[in-house]
C-alpha positions in Angstrom: -2.1 -93.4 -129.5 -1.5 -90.3 -127.4 2.1 -90.9 -127.0 2.9 -90.8 -130.7 0.0 -88.7 -132.0 -1.5 -91.4 -134.1 -5.2 -91.7 -134.8 -6.4 -95.0 -136.2 -9.6 -95.5 -138.2 -10.7 -95.9 -141.9 -11.6 -93.9 -144.9 -8.8 -91.5 -144.4 -7.7 -91.9 -148.0 -4.4 -93.3 -149.2 -1.0 -91.8 -148.3 -0.2 -91.5 -152.1 -3.3 -89.7 -152.8 -2.5 -87.2 -150.2 1.1 -86.8 -151.4 0.0 -86.5 -155.0 -2.6 -83.9 -154.3 -0.4 -81.8 -152.0 -1.1 -80.7 -148.5 -3.0 -77.7 -149.5 -5.5 -79.7 -151.5 -5.6 -82.7 -149.2 -5.7 -81.2 -145.7 -6.0 -83.6 -142.7 -7.4 -82.0 -139.5 -7.5 -83.7 -136.2 -9.3 -82.5 -133.1 -9.3 -83.9 -129.6 -12.5 -82.6 -128.2 -12.7 -79.0 -129.4 -8.9 -78.6 -129.4 -7.0 -78.8 -132.7 -4.1 -81.2 -132.8 -2.9 -80.0 -136.2 -1.3 -76.7 -136.9 0.6 -75.1 -139.7 3.9 -76.0 -138.0 2.9 -79.5 -137.2 0.4 -80.8 -139.8 -1.3 -84.2 -139.6 -1.0 -86.7 -142.5 -2.3 -90.0 -143.5 0.4 -92.4 -142.6 -0.5 -95.6 -144.6 -1.9 -96.6 -148.0 -4.9 -98.2 -146.7 -6.1 -94.8 -145.2 -6.5 -96.3 -141.7 -4.0 -94.1 -139.8 -3.3 -90.4 -139.3 -0.1 -89.3 -137.8 0.3 -85.9 -136.1 3.0 -84.1 -134.2 2.9 -83.3 -130.4 -0.4 -83.3 -128.8 -1.9 -79.8 -128.1 -2.4 -78.2 -124.7 -5.9 -79.2 -123.9 -8.4 -79.6 -121.1 -10.9 -82.1 -120.1 -11.5 -85.8 -120.0 -13.7 -88.3 -122.0 -13.1 -86.4 -125.2 -14.0 -87.7 -128.7 -11.6 -87.4 -131.6 -12.6 -85.8 -134.8 -10.7 -86.3 -138.1 -11.4 -84.1 -141.2 -9.8 -85.0 -144.6 -10.3 -82.6 -147.4 -13.2 -81.0 -145.5 -14.9 -84.3 -144.8 -15.0 -85.0 -141.0 -15.7 -88.0 -138.9 -15.9 -88.3 -135.1 -15.2 -91.3 -133.0 -18.3 -93.0 -131.7 -16.9 -93.2 -128.2 -14.6 -91.0 -126.0 -11.1 -91.8 -126.8 -8.9 -89.3 -124.9 -8.3 -87.7 -121.5 -6.1 -84.8 -120.9 -4.1 -84.9 -117.7 -5.9 -84.0 -114.5 -5.5 -80.3 -113.6 -3.4 -79.7 -110.5 -3.1 -76.4 -108.4 0.3 -76.1 -106.8 -0.2 -72.7 -105.2 -2.3 -69.6 -105.2 -0.9 -66.1 -104.7 -2.1 -62.5 -104.9 0.0 -60.4 -107.1 -1.0 -56.8 -107.8 -4.7 -57.2 -106.9 -5.0 -60.4 -109.0 -5.2 -64.0 -107.8 -2.7 -66.1 -109.6 -3.1 -69.9 -109.6 0.0 -71.9 -110.5 -0.1 -75.5 -111.6 -0.7 -77.6 -114.7 -3.5 -78.9 -116.9 -5.3 -75.6 -117.2 -5.6 -75.8 -121.0 -4.7 -73.4 -123.7 -5.5 -69.7 -124.0 -9.0 -68.6 -124.2 -10.7 -69.1 -127.6 -8.6 -72.0 -128.6 -11.6 -74.2 -129.0 -13.0 -75.0 -132.5 -16.4 -73.3 -132.5 -18.0 -76.0 -134.7 -17.1 -78.6 -132.1 -18.6 -76.7 -129.1 -22.0 -77.8 -128.2 -23.1 -74.5 -126.5 -21.3 -71.5 -127.8 -23.1 -69.2 -125.3 -21.1 -70.7 -122.4 -18.1 -68.7 -121.2 -14.7 -69.5 -122.7 -13.2 -69.4 -119.2 -14.9 -69.5 -115.7 -13.0 -69.9 -112.4 -14.7 -70.7 -109.1 -12.8 -70.8 -105.8 -14.8 -72.5 -103.1 -18.2 -71.1 -103.6 -17.0 -67.7 -104.9 -16.7 -66.9 -108.6 -13.5 -65.2 -109.3 -14.2 -62.4 -111.7 -12.4 -61.7 -115.0 -10.4 -64.9 -115.3 -7.7 -65.2 -117.9 -5.0 -67.6 -118.9 -1.6 -66.1 -118.1 0.5 -69.0 -119.2 -1.3 -71.7 -121.2 -1.6 -74.9 -119.2 0.4 -73.4 -116.2 -1.1 -70.2 -114.8 -4.4 -68.6 -114.7 -5.5 -65.4 -112.8 -8.6 -63.5 -111.7 -9.6 -60.4 -109.8 -8.7 -60.5 -106.1 -11.5 -60.1 -103.5 -11.2 -60.3 -99.8 -14.0 -62.9 -99.7 -11.8 -65.3 -101.5 -9.7 -65.9 -98.4 -12.3 -68.0 -96.7 -13.3 -69.6 -100.0 -9.8 -70.7 -100.6 -9.6 -72.5 -97.3 -12.1 -75.0 -98.6 -9.4 -76.3 -101.1 -12.0 -76.5 -104.0 -11.2 -74.9 -107.3 -13.4 -75.5 -110.4 -12.3 -74.5 -113.9 -14.8 -74.4 -116.7 -14.1 -73.9 -120.4 -17.3 -73.7 -122.4 -19.0 -77.1 -121.8 -15.9 -78.7 -120.2 -15.6 -78.6 -116.5 -13.0 -80.0 -114.1 -12.3 -79.8 -110.4 -8.7 -78.8 -109.9 -6.7 -80.8 -107.4 -5.1 -78.3 -105.0 -1.8 -79.7 -103.9 0.3 -78.5 -101.0 3.1 -76.3 -102.2 6.5 -76.3 -100.8 6.5 -74.9 -97.3 7.8 -71.3 -96.7 10.5 -71.2 -94.1 11.2 -67.9 -92.2 14.6 -67.8 -90.6 14.7 -64.1 -89.5 12.8 -60.9 -89.3 14.4 -57.4 -89.5 13.8 -55.5 -87.4 12.5 -57.9 -84.8 11.0 -55.0 -82.7 9.5 -51.6 -83.3 7.2 -48.9 -82.1 3.5 -49.7 -81.6 2.6 -47.2 -84.3 4.0 -49.7 -86.9 4.6 -48.0 -90.3 8.2 -49.1 -90.4 9.6 -51.4 -93.2 9.8 -55.1 -92.4 12.0 -57.7 -94.1 11.6 -61.5 -93.8 14.5 -63.9 -94.5 14.0 -67.6 -95.4 13.2 -70.0 -98.2 10.4 -70.9 -100.7 9.2 -67.3 -101.0 8.0 -67.9 -104.5 8.5 -65.9 -107.7 9.3 -62.2 -107.9 6.4 -60.0 -107.1 4.4 -62.7 -105.5 2.4 -61.2 -102.7 2.2 -62.5 -99.2 0.1 -61.8 -96.2 2.3 -61.2 -93.1 0.3 -61.3 -89.9 1.8 -60.0 -86.6 -0.3 -60.2 -83.5 -3.4 -60.6 -85.6 -2.7 -57.6 -87.7 -1.6 -57.7 -91.4 1.5 -55.8 -92.6 1.0 -53.6 -95.6 2.1 -54.6 -99.2 4.3 -57.6 -98.6 5.9 -59.3 -101.7 8.8 -61.4 -102.8 11.8 -59.5 -103.9 15.4 -60.3 -104.9 18.3 -58.5 -103.3 21.4 -59.8 -105.0 21.5 -63.6 -104.7 18.9 -63.6 -101.9 15.1 -63.9 -102.2 13.3 -61.9 -99.5 9.9 -60.8 -98.5 9.6 -57.1 -97.9 6.7 -55.2 -96.4 6.2 -51.5 -96.8 4.8 -51.0 -93.3 4.5 -53.2 -90.3 1.1 -53.2 -88.6 0.3 -51.2 -85.5 -0.1 -53.3 -82.4 1.2 -54.2 -78.9 2.8 -57.2 -77.3 6.0 -59.1 -77.0 7.3 -62.4 -78.4 4.6 -62.4 -81.0 4.3 -65.1 -83.7 4.7 -64.0 -87.3 2.5 -65.8 -89.7 3.0 -65.9 -93.5 -0.1 -66.5 -95.7 1.2 -67.6 -99.1 -1.4 -66.7 -101.6 -4.8 -67.6 -100.5 -4.1 -70.6 -98.3 -2.1 -71.1 -95.1 1.2 -72.8 -95.8 2.2 -75.2 -93.1 5.4 -74.3 -91.4 5.0 -70.6 -92.2 4.7 -69.5 -88.6 7.7 -67.9 -86.9 7.2 -68.4 -83.2 7.9 -65.4 -80.9 9.9 -63.7 -83.6 8.7 -60.1 -83.1 8.0 -57.7 -80.1 6.6 -54.2 -80.1 8.6 -51.7 -78.0 7.9 -51.4 -74.3 5.5 -48.6 -73.2 7.3 -45.5 -72.0 5.9 -42.8 -69.8 7.1 -39.2 -70.0 4.5 -37.4 -67.8 1.2 -37.6 -66.1 -1.2 -34.9 -65.1 -2.2 -34.3 -61.5 -5.8 -34.9 -60.5 -7.3 -33.4 -57.3 -7.3 -35.6 -54.2 -10.9 -36.4 -55.0 -9.6 -38.2 -58.1 -10.6 -37.5 -61.7 -9.1 -37.3 -65.1 -5.5 -38.1 -65.6 -3.6 -37.6 -68.9 -0.7 -40.0 -69.2 1.8 -39.1 -72.0 4.6 -41.1 -73.5 5.1 -43.6 -76.3 4.2 -47.2 -77.4 0.9 -47.4 -75.7 -0.5 -49.1 -78.8 -3.4 -48.3 -81.1 -6.8 -47.3 -79.7 -8.3 -50.8 -80.2 -5.5 -52.5 -78.3 -6.2 -53.4 -74.6 -4.5 -51.2 -72.1 -4.4 -50.9 -68.4 -3.1 -48.0 -66.3 -2.0 -48.8 -62.7 -1.2 -46.3 -60.0 1.3 -47.7 -57.5 1.1 -46.0 -54.1 3.1 -47.4 -51.3 3.3 -50.7 -53.1 -0.4 -50.9 -53.5 -1.7 -51.0 -57.1 -5.0 -49.3 -57.9 -6.4 -49.0 -61.4 -6.9 -45.8 -63.3 -9.8 -46.7 -65.5 -8.9 -46.0 -69.2 -11.4 -43.9 -71.0 -9.6 -43.3 -74.3 -6.1 -43.8 -75.6 -3.7 -43.4 -78.5 -0.1 -44.5 -79.1 1.2 -41.5 -77.0 -1.7 -40.4 -74.8 -4.0 -42.2 -72.4 -6.9 -40.6 -70.5 -8.0 -42.4 -67.4 -10.1 -41.8 -64.4 -8.1 -42.0 -61.2 -9.5 -42.9 -57.8 -9.2 -40.5 -54.8 -5.8 -40.3 -53.1 -3.0 -38.0 -52.1 0.7 -37.6 -52.2 3.4 -37.3 -54.8 6.1 -39.4 -56.6 3.9 -42.4 -57.1 4.5 -44.7 -60.0 2.2 -44.8 -62.9 2.5 -47.8 -65.1 0.9 -48.7 -68.5 0.3 -52.3 -69.5 -0.1 -52.7 -73.3 -1.7 -55.9 -74.4 -2.9 -58.8 -72.4 -1.8 -62.2 -71.2 1.7 -63.4 -71.6 2.3 -61.0 -74.5 1.5 -57.9 -72.5 4.2 -55.3 -72.0 4.5 -53.1 -68.9 6.2 -49.8 -68.6 9.2 -49.3 -66.3 8.7 -48.2 -62.7 8.8 -44.4 -62.4 7.8 -41.6 -60.1 5.9 -39.6 -62.6 2.5 -39.5 -60.9 1.2 -37.4 -58.0 -2.0 -35.8 -56.9 -2.4 -32.0 -56.9 -0.8 -30.2 -54.0 -3.0 -28.8 -51.2 -4.2 -25.3 -51.8 -5.5 -22.9 -49.1 -8.4 -20.6 -50.0 -9.2 -19.1 -46.7 -8.8 -19.6 -43.0 -10.5 -18.4 -39.8 -8.7 -16.4 -37.2 -7.7 -18.7 -34.3 -8.0 -17.4 -30.7 -4.8 -15.8 -29.4 -4.7 -18.3 -26.6 -4.7 -21.1 -29.1 -8.1 -22.2 -30.4 -9.7 -24.0 -33.3 -8.5 -23.0 -36.7 -10.7 -23.8 -39.7 -9.1 -24.0 -43.1 -11.0 -24.1 -46.4 -9.3 -25.1 -49.6 -8.9 -28.2 -51.8 -6.8 -31.3 -52.1 -6.7 -32.1 -48.4 -7.5 -35.8 -48.9 -9.6 -37.9 -46.6 -7.2 -39.2 -44.0 -6.3 -36.8 -41.2 -3.1 -38.9 -40.4 -1.8 -37.7 -43.8 -2.2 -34.0 -43.0 0.0 -31.7 -41.1 -0.7 -28.0 -40.5 1.9 -25.4 -39.6 1.7 -21.8 -38.5 5.0 -20.0 -38.9 6.6 -23.5 -38.7 4.9 -24.5 -35.5 2.6 -27.5 -35.8 -1.1 -27.1 -35.4 -2.3 -30.1 -33.3 -5.4 -32.3 -33.5 -5.9 -32.1 -37.2 -9.3 -33.3 -38.4 -11.0 -33.6 -41.8 -14.2 -31.6 -41.5 -15.2 -32.2 -45.1 -13.3 -34.6 -47.3 -10.7 -32.8 -49.5 -12.2 -29.4 -48.7 -12.2 -28.4 -45.0 -9.7 -28.9 -42.2 -9.8 -28.1 -38.5 -6.9 -28.1 -36.0 -5.9 -26.6 -32.6 -3.7 -23.6 -33.3 -0.8 -22.8 -31.0 -1.0 -19.6 -28.9 -0.2 -16.4 -30.8 -0.4 -12.6 -30.5 -3.2 -10.2 -31.5 -0.8 -7.7 -33.0 -2.3 -7.3 -36.5 0.6 -9.2 -38.1 0.0 -11.8 -40.8 1.4 -15.3 -40.3 2.3 -18.0 -42.8 -0.1 -21.0 -42.8 1.0 -24.2 -44.5 -0.7 -27.5 -45.1 1.2 -30.7 -45.9 -0.5 -33.7 -47.3 1.7 -36.8 -47.6 4.7 -34.7 -48.2 3.1 -32.2 -50.5 3.1 -28.6 -49.2 0.7 -25.8 -50.0 3.6 -23.4 -50.0 5.3 -24.9 -52.9 5.9 -22.9 -56.1 5.2 -19.4 -54.7 1.7 -20.3 -53.4 2.4 -19.6 -49.8 -0.6 -18.4 -47.7 0.5 -15.4 -45.6 -2.9 -14.1 -44.5 -3.5 -15.8 -41.2 -4.0 -13.5 -38.2 -4.8 -14.3 -34.7 -8.1 -13.0 -33.3 -9.8 -12.1 -30.1 -13.4 -11.2 -29.5 -13.3 -8.4 -26.9 -15.6 -9.0 -23.9 -18.8 -7.1 -24.1 -21.1 -5.5 -21.5 -24.6 -6.9 -21.5 -27.3 -4.5 -22.8 -27.7 -1.7 -20.3 -28.9 1.9 -20.1 -26.5 4.6 -20.9 -28.2 7.3 -18.8 -28.8 7.3 -15.1 -30.0 9.8 -12.5 -28.3 10.1 -9.1 -30.0 12.1 -6.3 -28.0 13.7 -3.6 -28.3 11.7 -0.4 -29.4 8.6 -2.3 -26.4 6.6 -3.7 -26.8 5.3 -7.2 -25.8 1.7 -7.8 -25.2 0.5 -11.4 -24.6 -3.2 -12.0 -23.0 -4.0 -15.4 -22.9 -7.7 -16.3 -20.3 -8.6 -19.0 -19.4 -11.7 -20.9 -16.6 -12.9 -23.2 -17.7 -14.9 -26.3 -14.3 -16.7 -26.3 -14.7 -17.8 -22.7 -11.6 -15.8 -21.6 -11.2 -14.5 -18.1 -12.3 -10.9 -17.9 -11.3 -8.0 -15.7 -12.7 -4.5 -15.1 -11.4 -1.1 -14.5 -12.9 2.3 -14.1 -11.1 5.5 -14.9 -11.5 9.1 -14.0 -14.3 8.5 -11.5 -15.5 11.7 -9.9 -15.7 12.3 -6.2 -18.3 10.2 -4.6 -17.9 7.3 -7.1 -16.5 3.8 -6.5 -16.5 0.4 -8.2 -16.1 -3.2 -7.3 -15.7 -6.3 -9.4 -17.9 -9.4 -9.0 -18.2 -12.7 -10.8 -19.2 -11.7 -14.3 -20.2 -8.1 -13.4 -18.9 -4.8 -12.2 -20.8 -2.5 -9.9 -20.4 1.2 -9.8 -21.7 3.2 -6.9 -22.1 7.0 -7.1 -23.3 9.4 -4.4 -23.2 13.0 -5.7 -21.6 15.3 -3.2 -23.9 17.9 -1.7 -21.5 20.7 -2.9 -21.9 19.5 -6.5 -25.6 20.2 -6.6 -26.0 23.2 -4.5 -28.5 25.9 -5.6 -28.7 27.2 -8.3 -26.8 24.3 -9.9 -29.4 21.8 -9.0 -28.5 19.4 -11.9 -25.0 18.4 -13.1 -24.1 15.8 -15.8 -21.3 13.4 -14.8 -19.7 10.8 -17.1 -18.4 7.6 -15.7 -16.0 5.4 -17.8 -16.0 1.7 -17.2 -13.9 -0.8 -19.1 -14.0 -4.7 -19.3 -10.9 -6.5 -20.8 -9.6 -10.0 -21.4 -6.1 -8.9 -22.1 -5.6 -8.1 -25.8 -9.2 -6.8 -26.2 -11.4 -4.4 -24.3 -14.7 -2.7 -24.4 -15.4 0.6 -22.8 -18.8 2.0 -21.9 -19.6 5.6 -20.9 -22.3 6.1 -18.3 -24.0 9.5 -18.4 -25.2 10.2 -14.9 -27.4 13.2 -14.2 -26.6 14.3 -10.6 -29.6 16.0 -9.1 -30.4 17.6 -5.8 -33.9 16.1 -6.1 -35.5 13.2 -7.9 -36.7 13.6 -11.4 -40.3 14.4 -10.4 -39.2 17.1 -8.0 -37.4 20.4 -8.2 -34.8 21.7 -5.8 -35.4 24.7 -3.6 -32.9 27.3 -2.4 -32.9 25.6 1.0 -31.8 22.3 -0.7 -35.1 20.7 -0.1 -37.2 19.2 -3.0 -40.6 20.2 -4.1 -43.0 18.0 -6.1 -43.6 19.1 -9.7 -47.1 17.8 -9.4 -48.1 20.8 -7.4 -48.8 23.7 -9.7 -47.9 26.2 -7.0 -45.0 24.4 -5.4 -43.4 25.6 -2.3 -40.2 24.4 -0.7 -41.0 22.0 2.1 -38.5 23.5 4.6 -38.9 27.2 3.9 -42.3 27.4 2.1 -40.6 29.6 -0.5 -42.4 30.2 -3.8 -40.1 29.0 -6.5 -40.9 31.4 -9.4 -40.1 35.0 -8.9 -42.2 38.0 -10.1 -39.8 38.5 -13.1 -40.5 34.9 -14.3 -44.0 34.3 -12.8 -45.2 31.2 -14.7 -44.0 27.7 -13.8 -44.1 25.0 -16.5 -44.9 21.8 -14.6 -43.4 19.6 -17.3 -39.9 21.1 -17.2 -40.0 22.9 -13.9 -38.8 26.1 -15.6 -40.1 29.5 -14.8 -41.1 31.7 -17.7 -40.9 35.4 -17.9 -44.2 37.4 -17.7 -43.2 39.6 -20.6 -42.8 36.7 -23.0 -46.0 35.0 -21.8 -47.9 38.3 -22.1 -46.4 38.9 -25.6 -47.5 35.4 -26.7 -50.9 35.9 -25.2 -51.5 39.3 -26.7 -50.9 37.8 -30.2 -53.9 35.4 -29.9 -57.6 36.1 -29.1 -59.3 34.6 -26.1 -60.9 31.2 -26.9 -63.1 28.9 -24.8 -60.7 26.0 -24.4 -59.3 23.8 -21.7 -56.7 25.6 -19.7 -53.1 24.4 -19.4 -51.8 23.5 -16.0 -49.3 26.0 -14.6 -48.2 27.8 -11.5 -48.4 31.6 -11.2 -46.4 33.8 -8.9 -47.7 37.2 -7.8 -45.8 40.0 -6.0 -47.8 40.9 -3.0 -48.9 44.6 -3.1 -48.9 44.8 -6.9 -51.8 44.6 -9.2 -51.0 41.9 -11.8 -52.8 40.3 -14.6 -51.4 37.2 -16.2 -52.9 35.2 -19.1 -54.1 31.6 -19.0 -53.0 29.6 -22.0 -54.9 26.8 -23.8 -53.8 23.3 -22.9 -53.2 22.3 -26.6 -50.0 24.4 -26.6 -51.3 26.4 -29.5 -50.5 29.6 -27.7 -54.1 30.8 -27.6 -55.4 32.7 -24.6 -57.9 30.8 -22.7 -58.4 33.2 -19.8 -56.6 35.4 -17.3 -55.8 35.8 -13.6 -56.2 39.2 -12.0 -54.9 40.0 -8.5 -55.5 43.4 -6.9 -52.6 45.1 -5.2 -53.7 44.9 -1.6 -56.8 42.7 -1.4 -56.0 39.8 -3.7 -53.5 37.5 -2.0 -51.6 37.3 1.2 -48.0 36.1 1.0 -47.1 32.7 2.4 -45.3 32.5 5.6 -41.6 31.9 5.6 -38.5 33.3 3.8 -39.2 35.1 0.5 -37.0 35.7 -2.5 -34.9 38.9 -2.5 -37.4 40.7 -4.8 -40.2 40.8 -2.2 -43.0 38.8 -0.7 -44.7 36.4 -3.2 -47.9 34.5 -3.3 -48.7 31.9 -6.0 -51.7 30.4 -7.6 -51.9 27.0 -9.1 -54.1 26.4 -12.1 -54.9 22.9 -13.2 -57.5 20.5 -14.4 -60.4 19.6 -12.1 -60.9 16.1 -10.7 -62.3 14.0 -13.5 -64.7 12.4 -11.0 -66.5 15.7 -10.4 -69.9 16.2 -12.2 -69.8 19.0 -14.8 -71.4 22.3 -13.8 -75.1 22.8 -14.7 -75.7 25.2 -17.6 -71.9 25.4 -18.0 -70.8 28.5 -20.0 -67.0 27.8 -19.9 -64.5 25.1 -19.2 -63.9 24.2 -15.6 -60.5 25.0 -14.0 -59.0 24.2 -10.6 -57.6 27.1 -8.6 -55.5 26.9 -5.5 -53.3 29.5 -3.7 -50.1 29.0 -1.7 -51.1 31.8 0.8 -54.3 33.2 2.2 -56.9 34.9 -0.1 -57.5 38.6 0.4 -60.9 40.4 0.5 -60.9 40.8 -3.3 -59.7 37.2 -3.8 -58.4 36.1 -7.1 -60.3 37.3 -10.2 -60.7 34.4 -12.6 -61.4 35.8 -16.1 -62.8 33.2 -18.6 -64.5 33.4 -22.1 -67.9 31.9 -22.5 -68.7 29.2 -25.1 -70.9 31.7 -27.0 -68.7 34.7 -26.5 -71.5 36.3 -24.5 -70.4 39.1 -22.0 -73.7 39.0 -20.1 -72.5 39.4 -16.5 -76.1 39.7 -15.3 -77.2 36.3 -16.6 -74.1 34.3 -15.4 -72.2 33.6 -12.2 -68.8 32.1 -11.3 -69.7 28.7 -10.1 -67.7 26.6 -7.6 -68.1 22.9 -6.8 -69.1 22.4 -3.1 -67.6 19.1 -1.9 -69.8 19.2 1.2 -73.1 19.3 -0.7 -71.7 17.7 -3.8 -73.2 20.4 -6.0 -72.3 23.5 -7.9 -73.0 26.9 -6.3 -72.5 30.4 -7.4 -69.3 31.8 -5.8 -69.8 35.3 -7.4 -73.1 36.4 -9.0 -71.8 39.9 -9.7 -69.6 39.3 -12.8 -68.0 42.0 -14.9 -67.0 42.0 -18.6 -63.4 42.5 -19.5 -61.6 43.1 -22.7 -61.1 40.0 -24.8 -64.7 38.8 -24.3 -63.9 37.7 -20.8 -66.2 37.5 -17.8 -64.5 37.8 -14.4 -65.5 36.7 -11.0 -63.7 36.4 -7.6 -62.5 33.2 -6.1 -62.0 33.2 -2.4 -61.0 29.6 -1.7 -59.3 26.6 -3.4 -61.6 24.7 -5.7 -63.0 23.9 -9.1 -64.5 26.9 -10.9 -66.5 27.5 -14.1 -68.8 30.1 -15.6 -72.4 29.0 -15.6 -75.8 30.5 -16.4 -77.6 31.9 -13.3 -80.9 30.1 -12.9 -82.4 33.1 -11.2 -80.5 36.3 -12.2 -82.9 38.6 -10.5 -82.2 37.3 -7.0 -79.2 36.6 -4.9 -79.2 32.9 -5.5 -75.8 31.4 -4.4 -77.2 27.9 -3.9 -78.8 27.8 -7.4 -81.5 25.6 -6.1 -84.0 24.2 -8.7 -86.2 21.7 -7.0 -88.4 21.0 -10.0 -85.4 21.0 -12.4 -87.2 23.2 -14.9 -84.2 25.5 -15.4 -85.6 28.3 -13.2 -84.3 28.6 -9.6 -86.6 28.2 -6.7 -86.2 31.9 -5.9 -87.7 32.9 -9.2 -90.9 30.8 -8.9 -93.0 33.5 -7.1 -92.4 36.3 -9.6 -90.4 39.2 -8.2 -91.7 42.8 -8.3 -88.3 44.2 -8.7 -84.7 43.2 -9.3 -81.4 44.3 -8.2 -79.4 45.3 -11.2 -75.8 46.3 -10.8 -73.1 45.3 -8.4 -70.4 47.7 -7.3 -67.1 47.0 -5.7 -66.7 50.5 -4.3 -66.8 50.2 -0.5 -67.5 53.9 -0.1 -70.8 53.6 -2.0 -72.3 50.3 -1.0 -71.2 47.8 1.7 -72.9 44.9 -0.2 -75.5 44.4 -2.9 -78.8 42.9 -1.9 -81.3 42.0 -4.5 -84.9 43.0 -4.0 -87.1 40.4 -2.4 -90.9 40.5 -2.9 -93.1 41.2 0.1 -95.2 38.1 -0.4 -94.8 35.1 -2.5 -96.9 35.1 -5.7 -97.3 32.7 -8.6 -97.4 35.5 -11.0 -94.5 35.5 -13.5 -91.7 37.9 -12.8 -91.8 40.6 -15.5 -88.9 42.6 -14.2 -86.4 43.2 -17.0 -82.8 44.1 -16.7 -82.1 47.8 -16.0 -85.9 48.4 -15.5 -86.5 46.9 -12.1 -85.9 49.1 -9.0 -82.5 48.8 -7.5 -82.5 49.2 -3.7 -79.3 50.7 -2.4 -78.5 50.3 1.3 -76.1 52.8 2.6 -73.6 52.4 5.4 -76.1 54.3 7.6 -78.7 51.7 6.8 -80.8 53.9 4.6 -82.4 52.3 1.6 -83.4 54.1 -1.6 -84.2 53.5 -5.2 -81.3 54.2 -7.4 -83.5 55.2 -10.3 -85.0 58.1 -8.3 -81.6 59.4 -7.3 
């Protein structure tokens, strides 16, 4: 009988026997399963004389069902053949987490560990206490209050296991599934505070009923996040739940959920009881008009994991600034392109109906326009190009000002970077002007960033490429046409200043023409050349270009020289004479005319230069030579290579050399001139040439002695007997000997007389023993035809003394003969014919 603690059976012994023997000697032990019913305070005794009933005190705290009863009297035990007793079914009323331990409250959990009688345990290796919640074994279980409370280590995995509602308690070989009953519902009536910053970390207090025992831990969930360290406390007569720190989060009108222990308690949700504070914006950085990174600063943006949206509100249109990273007080987002200032930037923390939006503000704006450089617009008003940044993409949003005056026709040349507009007219005065750009109300001049470097420009008109040097000849007006252009397209004008007498100018379409006719008085002899400078200017108003024209005013064209009679003589003539007066141009004091410059050189300087260099067989330089009639004059011929070497000489006898040209003569006496130059290249070279050929011409008539032409031979030989002075005969197209009686002169020169204009050269005489002017050689064997018969005598020397010999006639043999001429120089008889006609042999004289 469980109600009275009476065990019925037999062979328990009589009551008297037990009393007589004493408790100590006649001990009665009763066990229900492994749990002892007897104790020192409440012993069990045989209750009748027949020994069929044992009576005990209160039943022990036990565990299990279907238990057998064991009775031991004086050490002799007997166990019922069938199960006789069931302890009450274990019931779980609630589960809580207290100080990192799971506490299970209820009844029927059994006594403390180790209360079982070891001799009645079938398997002593089994744990004294094992607790399984769901499918998870809860470690280190212990009995806190026998029969009423057990606990084990808390583990986060137990939350899901607890939701299954299955709790199994095992005590050695006894096992029971605990019935989990719904505990009394927790009721939340108020939360303090009912709002707070998104950072959390503030203390939270919950008011209501059924919060459990002191120290009982609770899980408080706000917006899906758990508060920190929430437990039941008593404050005076009130039982509260206090949390050390509310969770971080976002949203408004959020439900507050209380998880009592490990299971959800029905009715523990406080609907829309808590709100996080609204996002607040303190500032926002300014991206360029191209868009870019924006840093929004403020408070209550929520933790990094919370959903956030940043909106830029421009003229009522919302555009999203894509969030890249965020904290409670800073959000970095990527803004789209735009422009302007005082836009609203708004932050939405959370999502759905719980989302919170910051108040409207004017905290956002794009960077102001900034000018880096600008071109110089034309002073009449032209295109102005501006380079900088933050100009945006819409020209309608942009206004440009120059000193407060608007620049029209603004266009975006390159988005955000380059502008173009039509500048108003200005002045090219070197002054700097203020340039300002406004983009949707934002000015580039704000904050001391004004751009004061704009200047108006003008490209001065330019003359087209032209020569700077001109030649004007008297009597032949010079016309200079100067085209000009203006790169800006401005209208251009011309002017000419300080023009000399005889000059005039006229303006045409795109050009100016200057005409200059040098006055005759300006270039009168001896000032035959005068330099004149003409200044001509082209202008478009503020700019101008001036060119200086250097005009050489001449009495004659460049290839001619002026004469005293104002006529012009060609420089191509080496012995030039003035066409009108036939005057020789170089005087006796400066006898040599340089054909390249037209200048006359002094005889002293030429002679000094010639004396310093030996005579060489070289081509002779072209020149003109003036000789005073009546004076014996010798002038050197110079080599054509301008080395200063002597290449020959001219010798004119006093009375018999040259006759002066007709016409007026210079004040220093009658003059005759000889021109020396190169022979015609088409002429054949002289046969047996011994020197270079040279062309000789005279301005006047040749005298009896002619002009003595002195030339060096190629081999420096001074053999006058074996050479002659050859001249080219144009009629017969052949070379003849003009003078066979040559004389040696100092400087290794051989000289012969020229009596007419022509091409001369020294050449070997093909028949030196005979007068042989024609130099005929029919068989081309190098010996003249006159030498073929063999002479019996030869004429040796030639004299120029008229009192001695009228002419020299070489001996002619009486009859032709084929014998070789054996006459040698200075051995053959020389026949002298006197003026009386007598002939005699000079050797016998």
